[in-house]
N, C-alpha and C positions, 0 to 999 in steps of 0.2 A: 518402676512406674514411668520414669521419663523415657526409657527405652521403648516401652509399650506405646507411649504417645507418639514417639518418633516413628515407629513402625506403622502405626495406624495412619499417621499423616502421610507417610510415603505411599502407603497402599491407596489412600484416597486420591493423591495427586497423580498416580500412574495413568489412569484413563485420560486425564486432561493432557498430560505430557505426550501420550501416544497420539491423541487427536491432533495436537499442535504439530508433531513431527510429520504426520500424514499430510496435513494441510500445507505445511512448508514445502513438501515434495510436490504437491499439486499446483502451487502458485505459478510456476513458470508456464505450465500448460494453460492455466486460466488466463494468464497474460497474453499468450499467443492467440487464444480463442477470442479474447476481447479485441485485440488488434485486427484480426482477420474480419471479425464481424463488423467493426466500425468501418474498415476499408470497404467491405462489400456494400454497406448501406450508403456510403458517401461517394464512392468512385466507380461502381460497376452498374451497368444497365441491367438490373434484375427484373425478371418477370414478376407479376403480382404474386404468384405462388412462391417464387424464390424469396421475395421480400417478406412474405408472411412466415416462411420457414425460419429465416434468420431472426425475426421478431419473436417467434415462439421459442426458439433456442435461448435467446437472451432472457426472456421472461422465466423460463424454466431454471436457468442458472441463478437468477435473482431469488427465486423461491427457495432453491436449494441452499443458497448462501444464508438466507434468513433462518432456515430450519437448523443449520449447524452453527449459527451465531458467527458467521464470517462476514465482516463489514468492511467493504473497500472504502478508502478515503482518498480524495484527490488533494494535491498540495498546490496546484497552479494558482498563482496570484495571491497566495497568503503569506504572511510573515514567516520567515524561517523559524522552525521550532526544533531544537536539537533533540528533543524527546521523541519526535515523530518523523524527522527528516534526516536523510543521509546525503551530505553534499558530495556530488560527483564532479562538479565543475563550478567555477566562480567566474562571472563576467561582470564588466562594468558597463551599465546601461543607465545614463543620466535621465532617460525618459521614465524610469520606474523608481519607486522608493527603494532606499537602501534596505538590504536584508529581506528582499521579497523573492519568492520562488518564481523564476521566469519560465522554466520548462520542467517537465516531469518525465524522467526516463522510465520509471516504474511506479505504479500506484502502490500506496501503502495499504496494509490490512490490519484490522483488529480481530481478535477471536475472543468471544465472550467478554468483550470490553477491555481486553489486554492487547498491547501491541504484539502483533505476530511478525510483521515486516515493515520496516521504515520505508517511506516513499523516497525514491532516489531522485534527487533534484539538482537543478542548476540554479544558483542563487546570485542575485545582484549584489555586487560588492563595491559600491561607489564611495563608502565612507567608513569611519572608524567603528560604527555601531556593530557591524557584522564581524569585524576582526576579533572582537572580544568573544562573540559567539563561536567563531571558528576555533579559537583556543580552547574554549570549553568543550566543543564537539570533538576536537582532536584527542582529548584526554580520555574519551570514552571508548 
């Protein structure tokens, strides 16, 4: 009976695992698309038609992400959370609170409410508060 339950659970989890693997593979392309789109909108002299095309593309991607339960999240300016953030660098900036995300190298994503990819962040490390979080984060 327990073997049957285990097999049934594995069979039920397989589509979700397959979807997660597919999404993980697509995230780098989505990151690049987002970066290019933001650059075009902020730094390039687009025609009205060009601007509309970029806005339409962004809107279609947002709708697709909603349909497949892919939720991006930004970490900039929030307190470091070892459950959602991956530290790629630490800097000391006395102008910001300790353990605050100062920069984000890659946006984080949730899929169906579960973490798909941690946000890759640069964190302010001016005091002892974050050193404890670093130790906790380094163990994972």
